[in-house]
C-alpha positions as CSV (number, residue, x, y, z in Angstrom):
1,M,102.8,106.6,98.8
2,F,105.1,103.5,98.9
3,Y,107.5,105.2,96.5
4,L,107.6,108.4,98.7
5,G,108.2,106.4,101.8
6,D,110.8,104.1,100.3
7,H,112.8,106.3,97.9
8,V,112.2,109.9,99.2
9,F,111.9,109.6,103.0
10,H,113.9,106.3,103.3
11,L,111.5,104.8,105.9
12,D,111.7,101.2,107.0
13,R,109.2,98.8,105.4
14,A,107.2,98.2,108.6
15,L,106.5,102.0,109.0
16,I,105.6,102.3,105.3
17,Q,103.2,99.3,105.7
18,T,101.6,101.0,108.7
19,L,101.2,104.3,106.9
20,M,99.6,102.6,103.9
21,Y,97.2,100.9,106.3
22,L,96.3,104.3,107.7
23,K,95.7,105.6,104.2
24,L,93.4,102.7,103.4
25,S,91.5,103.2,106.6
26,W,90.5,106.7,105.4
27,R,89.6,105.7,101.8
28,D,85.9,105.8,102.6
29,I,85.9,109.6,102.8
30,S,85.8,109.5,99.0
31,K,82.1,108.5,99.3
32,F,81.3,112.0,100.3
33,S,82.6,113.3,97.0
34,S,81.2,110.7,94.7
35,R,77.6,110.7,96.0
36,G,74.7,113.0,95.4
37,P,74.2,116.0,93.1
38,P,76.6,117.4,90.6
39,G,77.9,120.0,93.1
40,P,80.7,120.2,95.6
41,F,80.7,117.7,98.4
42,W,79.4,120.2,100.9
43,S,76.3,121.2,98.7
44,I,74.1,118.6,100.4
45,R,74.5,117.1,103.9
46,P,75.1,113.3,103.8
47,A,72.8,111.0,105.6
48,R,73.6,110.4,109.2
49,I,74.0,106.6,108.7
50,L,76.7,107.3,106.0
51,L,78.5,109.7,108.4
52,V,78.5,107.2,111.2
53,A,79.6,104.3,109.0
54,V,82.5,106.1,107.4
55,F,83.9,107.7,110.6
56,R,83.4,104.5,112.6
57,H,85.3,102.5,110.0
58,A,88.1,105.1,109.8
59,N,88.5,105.5,113.6
60,R,88.3,101.8,114.2
61,G,91.2,101.3,111.7
62,D,93.3,104.1,113.2
63,A,92.7,103.3,116.8
64,G,92.7,99.5,116.3
65,R,96.0,99.1,114.6
66,G,97.6,101.8,112.6
67,L,97.6,104.8,115.0
68,W,98.7,102.6,117.9
69,I,101.7,101.3,115.9
70,V,102.7,104.7,114.7
71,H,102.3,106.2,118.1
72,A,104.2,103.4,119.7
73,A,107.1,104.1,117.2
74,H,106.9,107.8,118.2
75,R,106.1,108.8,114.7
76,L,102.7,110.5,115.1
77,G,103.8,113.2,112.7
78,W,103.8,110.6,109.9
79,A,100.2,109.6,110.7
80,L,99.2,113.3,110.5
81,M,101.0,113.5,107.2
82,V,98.9,110.6,105.9
83,W,95.7,112.2,107.0
84,G,96.7,115.4,105.3
85,Y,97.6,113.5,102.2
86,S,94.2,111.8,102.3
87,L,92.3,115.0,102.8
88,H,94.2,116.7,99.9
89,G,93.4,113.8,97.6
90,F,89.8,114.0,98.6
91,L,89.6,117.7,97.7
92,V,91.4,117.2,94.4
93,N,89.0,114.3,93.5
94,D,86.0,116.5,94.3
95,R,87.3,119.1,91.9
96,V,87.9,116.5,89.2
97,K,84.3,115.3,89.8
98,L,83.0,118.8,89.2
99,L,85.0,119.1,86.0
100,A,83.7,115.8,84.8
101,Y,80.1,116.9,85.4
102,R,80.8,120.1,83.3
103,I,82.3,118.1,80.5
104,F,79.7,115.3,80.4
């Protein structure tokens, strides 16, 4: 993500740092893929406490610092791109998990 922001999109370092913070605030969604049975993430509903913890942490990070900074810089589109990037990575990781279950 740093490489893309710096060399491809030519963003300033402060914005890259903010976008990386947003990405890290959503890292907990990977817990939905790595837990449970050897099926896709939607095959079993996660416990309510896990849902609350993950989304509270992600929203606290976004609302607390990152989203405010990005919005203040009038760059909300970049934040949406980071969330899309995170969701795409999550879905790819879930497919890799399923492949690993088949292999092992």
